[in-house]
C-alpha positions, 0 to 999 in steps of 0.5 A: 793523402799526404806527400812529403819531401824530406831528407832529415831522418828524424823528420822523416820518421815523424812524418811517417808516424803522422801518416805521410808518404815520405820521399828523399829523392826529389825526382821520384817524389815529383814522379809519384806526385804527378801520377797520384795528384788526384788523391793528394790533399797536402804536400810538405816540402823541404828546401835543402835536400842534400841531393846532388847530381853530376851531369856533367857538373856537380849541382845541388838539387833543392826544393826550388827545383821541385816546385819548378817541376811541379809547375811544369808537370801541371800539378793541381794548384788547389792542393795545400802546400806547406814549406817546412824548410829551415832555410828562410831564403830558400823557403821564400823563393819556393813560396814566391815561385808557387804563388807566381804560378797561381798555386793558391794554398801555400804556407811557410812554417 
């Protein structure tokens, strides 16, 4: 099963056509990934999610926050993770955090 975190409607539609399950909400994505990681074969992650929280101040939630959550939730480290962000520094930070926490199958495309 392919899990996708993406905010762009065009890419969301493309991933749906490829058979991926797509989430825009980073926290719902993380919750579903945690509950279903035993059947997940690939994860596609975006960095810039255009997701904001206001608690108590406005803060942007990014793909880096999601990978930090993946580490805290003990997501399986052998799942293939593909970072498909158009933000090079954000993608690199996500990759570094995953690799620093022993995720073994990570690519940036």
